[in-house]
C-alpha positions as CSV (number, residue, x, y, z in Angstrom):
1,M,53.2,128.9,60.9
2,K,52.9,125.9,63.2
3,S,55.8,123.5,63.7
4,S,54.1,120.5,61.9
5,E,53.4,122.8,58.8
6,F,57.3,123.8,58.9
7,N,58.5,120.2,59.3
8,R,56.3,119.1,56.3
9,K,57.5,122.2,54.1
10,W,61.3,121.1,55.3
11,S,60.5,117.5,54.1
12,D,59.1,118.6,50.9
13,L,62.2,120.6,50.1
14,H,64.6,117.8,50.8
15,G,63.1,115.1,48.9
16,G,60.7,113.7,51.4
17,V,63.3,112.9,53.9
18,E,61.4,111.5,57.2
19,V,61.7,114.1,60.2
20,Q,62.7,111.8,63.1
21,G,65.6,111.6,65.5
22,V,68.4,114.0,65.2
23,I,66.7,115.7,62.2
24,S,63.4,116.2,64.5
25,L,65.3,117.7,67.5
26,W,67.4,120.1,65.2
27,L,64.3,121.3,63.2
28,R,62.5,121.9,66.6
29,I,65.4,123.9,67.7
30,S,65.8,125.9,64.1
31,Y,61.9,126.4,64.3
32,W,62.0,128.6,67.2
33,I,65.2,130.5,66.3
34,A,63.7,131.1,62.9
35,R,60.3,132.6,64.9
36,G,62.5,134.9,66.8
37,L,64.5,136.1,64.0
38,A,61.2,136.3,61.8
39,F,59.9,138.6,64.8
40,V,63.0,141.0,64.2
41,R,62.7,141.0,60.5
42,I,66.0,139.4,59.7
43,T,66.2,137.9,56.3
44,P,67.4,134.4,55.4
45,N,70.4,135.9,53.2
46,I,71.5,137.8,56.1
47,V,71.9,134.8,58.3
48,T,73.7,133.2,55.3
49,T,75.9,136.0,55.0
50,V,76.7,136.2,59.0
51,G,77.4,132.4,59.0
52,L,79.7,132.9,55.9
53,L,81.8,135.7,57.7
54,A,82.1,133.5,60.8
55,S,83.9,130.9,58.5
56,V,85.8,133.5,56.9
57,A,87.1,134.9,60.3
58,I,88.8,131.3,61.0
59,Y,91.5,132.6,58.8
60,Q,92.5,134.9,61.7
61,T,91.9,132.4,64.7
62,I,94.9,131.8,67.0
63,Y,92.9,129.7,69.8
64,T,91.3,126.5,69.5
65,S,88.2,127.9,71.5
66,Q,87.7,130.6,68.7
67,L,88.0,128.0,65.9
68,L,85.3,125.7,67.7
69,A,83.0,128.6,68.4
70,L,83.3,129.9,64.6
71,V,82.7,126.6,63.1
72,L,79.8,125.8,65.4
73,F,78.2,129.3,64.9
74,S,78.4,129.2,61.3
75,L,76.9,125.6,61.1
76,I,73.8,126.9,63.2
77,C,73.4,130.0,60.6
78,D,73.6,127.5,57.8
79,G,70.8,125.5,59.2
80,V,68.7,128.5,60.4
81,D,68.7,130.4,57.2
82,G,66.7,127.7,55.5
83,S,64.3,127.3,58.5
84,L,63.9,131.2,58.3
85,A,63.2,131.0,54.7
86,I,60.5,128.3,55.1
87,Y,59.1,130.0,58.1
88,R,58.8,133.3,56.3
89,G,57.8,131.9,53.1
90,R,60.7,133.3,51.2
91,V,62.2,130.1,49.6
92,S,63.8,131.4,46.6
93,K,66.3,129.9,43.5
94,F,68.7,132.7,44.3
95,G,68.6,131.9,48.3
96,E,69.3,128.4,47.3
97,L,72.3,129.1,45.0
98,Y,73.7,131.8,47.4
99,D,73.2,129.1,50.4
100,S,75.0,126.4,48.2
101,L,77.8,128.6,47.4
102,A,78.3,130.0,50.8
103,D,78.4,126.4,52.3
104,R,81.2,125.3,49.9
105,I,83.2,128.5,50.8
106,S,82.6,128.0,54.5
107,E,83.7,124.4,54.4
108,A,87.0,125.5,52.7
109,F,87.5,127.7,55.8
110,W,86.6,125.0,58.4
111,L,89.1,122.7,56.8
112,M,91.8,125.5,56.7
113,G,91.1,125.7,60.3
114,A,91.4,121.9,60.8
115,S,95.1,122.1,59.2
116,F,95.8,124.6,61.9
117,V,95.3,122.0,64.4
118,G,97.1,119.2,62.8
119,V,95.2,117.7,59.7
120,P,97.7,117.6,56.7
121,V,96.8,119.9,54.0
122,R,96.5,117.0,51.5
123,W,93.9,115.2,53.4
124,A,92.1,118.6,54.3
125,I,91.9,119.1,50.5
126,A,90.7,115.7,50.0
127,I,87.9,115.9,52.5
128,W,86.7,119.3,50.7
129,V,87.2,117.9,47.2
130,I,84.9,114.8,48.0
131,G,82.5,116.8,49.8
132,A,81.9,119.3,47.2
133,T,81.9,116.6,44.6
134,Q,79.0,114.6,46.5
135,E,77.0,118.2,46.7
136,Y,77.7,118.8,43.0
137,A,76.2,115.5,42.0
138,R,73.1,116.4,43.7
139,A,72.9,119.9,42.3
140,R,73.3,118.3,38.8
141,L,70.4,115.9,39.5
142,A,68.3,119.1,40.6
143,S,69.5,120.6,37.2
144,L,68.3,117.8,35.3
145,G,64.9,118.1,36.7
146,Y,65.0,115.8,40.0
147,A,64.3,117.3,43.3
148,E,66.6,116.2,46.5
149,I,67.4,112.4,46.2
150,G,66.2,111.9,49.8
151,I,69.2,110.1,51.1
152,V,71.0,111.1,54.4
153,T,74.6,109.7,54.0
154,P,77.1,109.4,57.0
155,T,78.9,112.6,55.9
156,E,76.4,115.4,55.5
157,R,77.5,118.9,56.0
158,P,76.9,118.8,59.8
159,V,79.1,115.7,60.2
160,R,81.9,117.6,58.3
161,A,81.6,120.3,61.0
162,I,81.6,117.5,63.6
163,F,84.9,116.4,62.1
164,V,86.4,119.6,62.1
165,M,85.5,120.2,65.9
166,A,86.5,116.7,66.9
167,V,90.1,117.3,65.4
168,T,90.1,120.6,67.0
169,L,89.2,119.1,70.4
170,S,91.7,116.3,70.2
171,Y,94.4,118.9,69.6
172,W,93.4,121.0,72.5
173,L,93.6,118.0,74.6
174,G,96.8,117.1,73.5
175,Y,96.1,113.9,71.3
176,E,98.0,113.7,68.0
177,V,95.1,111.8,66.0
178,A,94.2,114.4,63.5
179,T,95.6,112.3,60.7
180,N,94.3,109.3,61.5
181,L,90.8,110.9,61.8
182,A,91.2,112.6,58.7
183,I,92.1,109.4,56.7
184,G,89.2,107.5,58.5
185,F,86.7,110.5,57.5
186,V,88.1,110.4,53.8
187,I,87.2,106.8,53.5
188,L,83.7,107.5,55.0
189,Q,83.3,110.3,52.6
190,I,84.1,108.1,49.6
191,W,81.4,105.5,50.9
192,S,79.0,108.3,51.1
193,F,79.7,109.6,47.5
194,L,78.9,106.0,46.3
195,Q,75.7,106.0,48.0
196,V,75.0,109.1,46.4
197,M,76.0,107.9,42.8
198,R,74.2,104.7,43.4
199,M,70.9,106.4,44.2
200,A,71.4,108.5,41.3
201,K,72.0,105.5,38.8
202,S,68.8,104.2,40.2
203,I,66.8,107.5,39.4
204,L,68.3,108.0,35.9
205,R,67.6,104.7,34.6
């Protein structure tokens, strides 16, 4: 499969989101990773499982470097599993369900890690709940017969991972800004959720 066809299929699966900017760069990277994994016959669900296990391992982390590495690795796995499914022509409803469940569980462990480096538990829970609610709204739209709504909010899953890595780095550097970053991120998440709901309202009229 050529990269142009890969990009087109990815866009179709994501509500026609235009492949440009950061998305284009990431798809170029994940395309080549997917090619390598396909060559050694790794399946998308194996990649999903490895990413999930990396997130669960956060529970046992004792160093900030470990937390950073595990969050980053699990995020990469999350992006690559879908790319591998597209590349190998193995996109399935079960795979989508498994990936979605793994995402929510992984994010819970990411935010557990964030609580280890200064984010108050109440704000970590708020971040997870708002993010999960946003994704649930999208899932409900799909169950009502609509595809992905084609809107990219400021707090998509990769940005949630970046938030966790940012608070981890700030902790490692000795800056006590985790609470302020968490409050700011919650506000941004609320705005993102409202964007999704506004788009949903326009679709469901």
